[in-house]
C-alpha positions in Angstrom: 18.6 -10.9 4.6 18.4 -13.6 2.5 19.9 -14.2 -1.2 16.4 -15.3 -1.6 14.7 -11.8 0.2 17.3 -9.4 -1.4 15.8 -10.9 -4.9 12.3 -10.3 -3.6 13.4 -6.8 -2.4 15.9 -5.4 -5.6 12.1 -6.8 -7.4 9.5 -4.9 -5.8 11.6 -1.2 -6.5 11.8 -2.6 -10.1 8.1 -3.3 -10.2 7.0 -0.4 -8.5 9.2 1.6 -11.0 8.4 -0.1 -14.2 5.0 -2.2 -13.3 5.1 -6.0 -13.6 4.2 -6.8 -16.8 7.0 -4.6 -18.1 9.2 -5.7 -16.1 11.4 -8.4 -17.4 13.5 -11.1 -15.6 16.1 -9.6 -17.5 15.4 -6.6 -16.0 15.4 -8.6 -12.2 18.9 -10.2 -13.1 20.6 -6.9 -13.4 19.1 -5.0 -11.1 20.3 -7.9 -8.2 23.1 -8.7 -10.0 22.0 -12.6 -10.3 22.5 -15.4 -13.4 19.3 -17.0 -14.4 20.3 -20.4 -12.8 20.4 -18.6 -9.6 17.1 -17.4 -10.1 15.7 -20.5 -11.2 17.1 -21.9 -8.2 14.8 -19.5 -5.7 11.9 -18.6 -8.3 10.2 -21.1 -11.1 8.8 -17.9 -13.5 8.6 -14.0 -13.1 4.9 -14.4 -12.2 6.4 -16.8 -9.3 8.6 -14.2 -8.3 5.4 -11.8 -8.7 3.7 -13.4 -6.5 6.8 -13.4 -4.1 6.4 -10.0 -4.3 2.7 -9.3 -3.0 3.5 -11.7 -0.2 6.1 -9.4 1.0 3.7 -6.6 0.2 1.3 -8.1 2.2 3.7 -8.8 5.0 5.2 -4.9 5.5 1.8 -3.6 5.5 0.9 -5.8 7.9 3.4 -5.2 10.2 4.1 -1.3 9.6 0.6 0.1 9.0 -2.0 -3.2 10.4 0.5 -3.5 13.7 2.8 -0.9 14.1 -0.1 2.1 13.8 -4.0 1.1 13.7 -3.2 -2.0 16.4 -1.1 -0.4 18.4 -2.3 1.1 21.8 -2.8 4.7 20.1 -5.0 6.9 20.8 -7.5 6.5 17.5 -7.3 10.0 16.4 -3.2 9.7 16.4 -3.7 6.4 14.8 -5.5 8.0 11.9 -2.6 10.8 12.0 0.6 8.4 11.8 -1.7 6.4 8.9 -1.8 9.5 7.3 1.9 10.7 8.1 3.2 7.7 7.2 1.1 8.0 3.6 2.8 11.2 3.0 6.3 10.3 3.8 6.3 7.0 1.7 5.3 9.4 -1.3 7.3 12.1 -0.4 10.8 10.0 -0.4 9.6 7.9 -4.0 9.4 12.3 -5.2 5.3 11.2 -5.4 6.4 9.8 -9.1 5.9 5.9 -8.6 2.2 6.0 -6.5 1.4 3.3 -4.3 2.5 0.1 -4.8 -0.3 -1.9 -4.4 -2.6 0.8 -6.0 0.1 0.0 -9.0 -0.1 -3.6 -8.5 -4.2 -3.6 -8.2 -4.8 -1.4 -11.2 -2.3 -3.1 -13.5 -3.0 -6.6 -12.6 -6.5 -7.5 -10.8 -8.7 -7.8 -14.7 -5.7 -10.1 -15.3 -4.9 -12.4 -12.7 -7.3 -13.8 -9.8 -4.5 -15.2 -7.7 -2.6 -11.2 -7.4 -6.3 -9.9 -7.7 -6.9 -11.9 -3.9 -3.9 -11.1 -2.9 -3.8 -7.4 -3.3 -7.7 -7.2 -2.4 -6.5 -9.5 1.0 -4.7 -5.9 1.9 -7.2 -3.2 1.0 -10.0 -5.6 2.8 -7.4 -6.1 5.9 -6.8 -1.9 5.6 -10.6 -0.9 5.5 -11.6 -3.6 8.2 -8.8 -2.4 10.6 -9.7 1.4 9.7 -13.3 0.2 11.0 -12.3 -0.5 14.1 -10.5 2.7 14.4 -13.9 5.3 13.1 -15.5 3.6 15.8 -13.5 4.0 18.2 -13.9 7.7 17.9 -17.5 7.2 17.7 -17.7 5.6 20.7 -15.4 8.2 22.0 -18.2 10.8 21.0 -15.6 11.4 18.9 -18.0 11.0 15.5 -21.9 10.9 14.9 -23.5 7.2 16.7 -24.9 7.3 13.4 -22.0 7.4 11.0 -22.0 3.7 8.8 -17.6 2.9 9.6 -17.0 0.3 7.3 -18.4 2.7 4.7 -16.3 5.6 5.7 -13.4 3.4 5.8 -13.4 1.9 2.3 -13.9 6.0 1.5 -11.1 6.9 2.5 -9.0 4.0 1.5 -10.4 5.3 -1.5 -9.7 9.1 -1.1 -6.2 8.1 -0.2 -5.5 6.0 -3.2 -7.2 8.6 -5.3 -5.4 11.1 -3.9 -2.2 9.2 -5.1 -3.5 8.8 -8.5 -3.4 11.6 -9.2 -0.5 13.3 -7.6 1.8 10.4 -9.8 -0.4 11.8 -12.6 0.1 15.2 -12.6 4.0 14.6 -10.4 2.7 16.7 -8.3 2.3 16.0 -4.5 0.5 18.5 -3.6 -3.2 16.5 -4.7 -2.2 13.8 -2.2 -1.3 16.6 0.5 -4.4 18.3 -0.6 -6.6 14.4 0.2 -4.5 13.9 3.3 -5.9 17.4 4.5 -9.5 17.0 3.4 -9.2 13.6 5.3 -7.9 15.3 8.4 -11.1 18.3 8.2 -13.6 15.6 7.8 -13.1 13.7 10.9 -11.8 16.4 12.8 -7.8 15.1 13.4 -6.7 18.3 14.0 
């Protein structure tokens, strides 16, 4: 891993825990164990680093969720179950304390910075679009009603997951997310 990527990865962890606005350059320097000169060699500002962090999130989500699961050769039920399982594992690993890295940035930054908003919107739009395709597969297989609006349902699934993560974070109780994922599994007959 390059030094620049190391700084981005370390910064992602700090921003994930503290939030973008509450994270100072000194927090980054300390966590990455670098000096200001090294920071400014790679990034012109905290803002520049913040956008690099979002780009890194985009790459990870595309690789792990979109390509790795939703565009895979698995059957659509397996795809949806793998997506839900991945969500639970990621949150269980952080004990449900930090929430969704993309959702956190969306809540914090969408109102304040258009560039951040559009980059985060890309992640959600891509997720919804791929979910729509997976739901279409289920409709074509006769697993779901042919009258179902797959785009609306894809938006609703993302909203339910993100809402479940938000409630879990607020209540500090993983059960809120587990219940949300269980409802999705029942609603879309994934079990």
